[in-house]
Steps between C-alpha positions, in 0.01 A plus 500: 500500500405213268390142557558163307232381261217292625673171420804607697722568183740797487400800303689581180862600548584289800693239275802565733325326784528119552266345768509155660213248413306580816579873511218751423499879433328704764591852384692694244589858472761769421592843634207744521482744200497798747840389622637688184395833663828566677695439180273739317533749780872496460534422132256755342685814613830341416376407156575863382858421536448136353603348835154415628401304180721206602377505856133463373579230240701291750224520773228412231706197363587382848130496581398319190760239536417419874264231595391341819334160565354333806428128470400236752852408565724814448559865412654606167645824374620559145702814423731608208473733193775357297560183691271293716534439877244253656506439877298248703448453868302211629243559787692247718783748506312821580583622849328852492300725277456880510378792288582857473364815310681815425341841458388441125398135586279618784335759271456266208433161669812313441800375691755216551464159661833377644557117573778378731607132521635280763883509505494786255661835547228783477234505234518213255239600260271816442197579319572854417223769434210249502148621539341461844824358664313407823263272313806339319670434838189358643480270184854383560434430866193305409691267264769460764236393755329270246833326441565468866163331554579249200828443665345442852249264346777310306704472817207376696439227242867420487505454885192286501657274234810462714285421798307230310831353396621496847183341625507232225866415585410463872211275424736293286748473790229417740360224272845353457571500868177338575568223250845429641346486849248246383762290340709509815203389715432210270863393519496523882172305531648210273815491718292478811288223374821304386642532854189374669469213251871403585444528877181285465696237300778484762259458790325219307828316452601547853170359620534200287850432613368532871217251422753265357733516802203431732403197309863369511499558870186310552625208306819480705315503819277218388805283390661559839199344683 
């Protein structure tokens, strides 16, 4: 198992890996050297008839050209002797992790970590023959939990922002309703005042006409005597 340099940069030989601006490397590694033991067990006896040599060479080249990377955002696997095959699985897609060790892996301390994804069919990505597979599985699970916490915090902030927007909108609506209500009250008050003034004017006119009729009646009575 190896780790990135102190400044978070990738070790030499990882030019195949392209990271996002905020993405940082957590762990890098490759198959355990003792994972070649099964190939040697089979290949050495067969090398007497030249059949075992290709088995050993293929196993060696496969190990040397396989690399694993764990970052803050995803898991990466690069394989290929002649060609190159790079696979990436983001932590947001990881559904389940598991590890397994065969006989030789148990004896020499290596095993495989399998990663299943949501909606995927079976194992989506594997770190084969890595040293201390249990620790690698724990590291993957830690990164998943860390991402979930960041996602939960971001969701909480998003919900708080939405709530603030709703409250601001409600305050604006309330202020508009109160303004319209005040304007309506002013208009109603003006109409009531105008009506009272009109009635008062009508009553004054009627009073004057009554007084004039009384004066005329008094004059007529005097003339009659």
